[in-house]
N, C-alpha and C positions, 0 to 999 in steps of 0.2 A: 510568938514564934521566934526562935533563935535567928538572929540576923544572918549568920553563916549558912544556916539551912535554907532560909529564904533566898539568899543570893545563889546558892547551888541550884535551887529549883529554877530560878530565872535564867541562869547561864545554861542549864541543861535544856530548858525549853527552847531557848534561842538556838542552841546547837541542833536540837531535833528539827526545828523549823527549817534551818539552813540545809540540813541533810535531806529533808523531804523535798525542798525546792530544787536541790541539785539533782536528786533522783528523777524528779519530774522533767527537768531540763534534758537530762540524758535520754529519758524515754521519748520525749517529743522529737529530739534530734534523730534518734534511731528510726522513728516512724517516718519522719520527713525524708530521710535518706533512702529508706526502703521504697517509699512511695515514689520518690524521684527516679530511682533506677527502673522500676516497673514501667512508669510513664514514659521514660526516655526510650526504652526498648520498643514499646508499642508505637511511639512517635517515629522512631527510625524506620520501622517497617512500612508505615504509611508513606513516608517521604521517599524511601527507596523505590517502592512500586510506582508511585505517582511520577517521580522523576524519570524512571526508565520508560514508562508509557509515553510521556510527552516528548522525550528525546527521540522516540521512534515514530512520531507523528508523520504520516505521509510517506514513510519509508516503504519502498517496494510494493506500492499499491497499483501502479500502472494508471493512475488517474490524478488529475489536479484537484478534484473535488473531494478533499480529504476531511474537511471540517463539516460535520453534520448539524451540530447544535452548539451554540456558544452564548451562554448567559453567565451571570456572576456566580451562580451556584451549580451550573450544569454544563459539562463539556463532553461532547461526544465526537469521536473522530476515528479515522482509519489509520492503520499502520501495521507493518509486519513486526509485531511485538517480540516474538520469540525466534522466528526463522528456525523452528525446531529441527527441521531436517537438513538445514544448511544448503538447501538447493537454490535459495533466492528466487523461487518461483512466485510470480505475481499472485497465483491462487492461494498463497499462504497468508495473505494479509487478514487482519482481524478488525473488528469494530470494538472500541472501548468507550465506555461511558462512566464518567465520574459525576455523582449527583449528591449534593448536600440536600437531604430532604428536610421538610418542615416538621418531621416527626421527632419528638423528644425521645431520648433513650430511656427505656424503662428498666434496663438491666444494670444501670449504674446509679450511684447515689448523687452524682453531680447534677444539679438542676439545670445547668447550662449545656449539657451534652445533647447533641443532635446526631441522627443516624446518617452516616456517609456510606453510599454504596458504590462499588466499582463492578460494573457488569462487563463481561468479556465474552465475545461471541465471534467465531466458535472457539471453544477451549480445546486445544490439541491434547490435553492430558485427560480429558473425560469424553473420549469418543466423539468429539465435535459438538457436544452439547454446550450451551452457554453456562457461564459460571458467574456467581455473584458473591463478592466479598463484602462484609459489613464491618465498618469501623465506627468509632464514636469520637466526634470532635466538637469543639466549641465554635469554631469558625473556619470557613473555607471560602475564598473568593478568587475567581479567575478574572483577569483583565487581558484583553487582546490588543496587541500593539502592531503598528505597521513598521516599515523599515526605519522610519525616523523616530520611533519610540512613542508615537501618538496613539491614543486609543482609537479603535475602529470597530465597526459592526459588520464590516464586509469580510466574509471568510477568505475571499481571494486576495485581500491586502494583508492578512495576518502573517507576520514574520516572527513574532515573539509572543510568548505567553507568560504573563506575570501571575504569580501565585502567592497568596497570603493564607497561611494555615496556622491555626491556634489549637493546641491539643492540651487538655487538662487531665489530671488524675481522676480516676473513677470514684475515688473516695477521698474525703478530706484528711489532711494530716494534722490539722489543729483546729480546735474549737475554742473561741474566746469565751470569757465569762458572760458576755452578752449574747452568746449563741451563734455569732457569725462564724462561718467555716472558711478555711483556707485550703485551696487546691493547688497542687504543683502544676505549673504551666510551662509549656514549651511553645516557642513561636518560630515559624520558618517563613522567610520572605525570599523569593527567588524569581528571577526572570530567565526563562529558558528559551534558547534560540535553536529550534529543531533544524538539523542540517538540511533536511529535504525542503524546508520552506524558504531557504535563503536563495534558491535558484530562481 
C-alpha cells in the first residue's frame, strides 16, 4: 500500500475518533444539564413547601402542644399554614406531617429514591379533606434543637428544627463503561427557627 494513502487512512481515522469523542462529550453535557435543571426545579418545590410549613409551626393554633410526632424521618405538627381567609382565626390551623417512608420509589430509575409524603389536614382548597403530596428523595432527616442548639426529644423544649435533605435525579445522566450510573444530586441543610417557638 502506498505510504501516503496509509497515512491518510490513519489521520482520517484519528480525526473521526476525535469527532466521535467530541460529539459524545457534547451529548453527555447536554443530558447532564437537562437532568440538572429538571432535578433542581423538583428540589426547589420540596424545599419551598417544607420551609414554609416549618416556619409556620405553632402559628395561630391557640395551644402550646404543637408538635405531635418528632423522629428523624417523621415530623408532625400544627400550624396555620395558609391563613387562607386572612381572619387569623384559631380554628384555621392545620396539621401537617412530613414522613420519609421506608418504601422505595418504583416510578423512578434511581435505586436510592424513597417516597416522601406530606399529609395536610384539613386542606382548605379541597373542601376540608386531607391532602397528600408525594415526592421522591434520597435522604431526609430532622433534628430537634433546644434554645441552646442541643438536640432534644422533649417537644416542649424544641425551639429550632434542623433539616438535611438530599434529592437526586430520577434518571442517570451518565453510565460508565463498568455500568455504574451517575445521578444529579442536590443537598439542602438548614436550621429553621419558627417564630412561634421562640416565645
